[in-house]
N, C-alpha and C positions, 0 to 999 in steps of 0.2 A: 178260454182267453191263454193256457197253457199251451193247449193243440196248436192254434194259429199263430203260436212266436213259432213252436216244431215245427211248423209246416213250412214256417217264411224260410227259418235257415235248408229245411232238405228244398227249395226250390234255389236259395242263393248257388247249393253245391250245383245242383242240374245246372243252371244255368250258368257254371263256370264250367262245366263240362261242355256245353254245346258251344259255348266260344273256345274252346282249344281246337275246335276242328278247326277257325278260321287257322290257325300255325299251320296246321295236316295240311289245308290250301294251300297255302303259302308256302309249305315245300313242295309239292306235287306243282307246281306251279312255276319255279322256278329251277327243277330237274325239266321242267317241256322246254324251256328257255334256252338251256342249254345245250339238252340234246339236240333244241330245231338248229341249236347256233353251230353245234359241231359238224352237225350233217348239208346245212347251210358253207360252212367253211373247206367241205370234203368236196363239194362240188364247184367251188370257187372258190378257189385260191387265193385269187387275184382282193378279194372281198372280205377278204379276213380284218384288216381293221372299222371298218365300218359295219358287220358285225358284228364285231365284241364291242363297242360303242355303246350299238342299240340292246346287247342281251344285257352289257351290266345294267343299262339303264329300264329295261323290263324288269331283272333282278330287284335293284332295288326299290323298283314299287312295289313288285312280289314280298318282299319282305317287309316292308312300311306296312304292311297291309296284318302280316303275322302280328308285330309289334301292336301295333291297334289294338288286336282283339286280345292280346296277351296284357296287355293298362286295362283293355276292357273288364277284362279276367277278375284285374285286379283292382278293380273301382266297386264291382259287385260284392268284391267279396268284403273289403270294410267297409 
């Protein structure tokens, strides 16, 4: 019985580690969004306002997914 409890605790830590990959994905996604926004502004400076709005909205969604994975990790821990 003690081994089953120890195995469950180790599986929690593995799950928390895998959930942290969601935060890595959010950071990579935000980098891609702003990199492409910078290229878009460089190609068409007159569309800077529109590109900025879309980039910020995309970054908000990407960071929300990272925050969601963080909350999931906390829930797994508790």
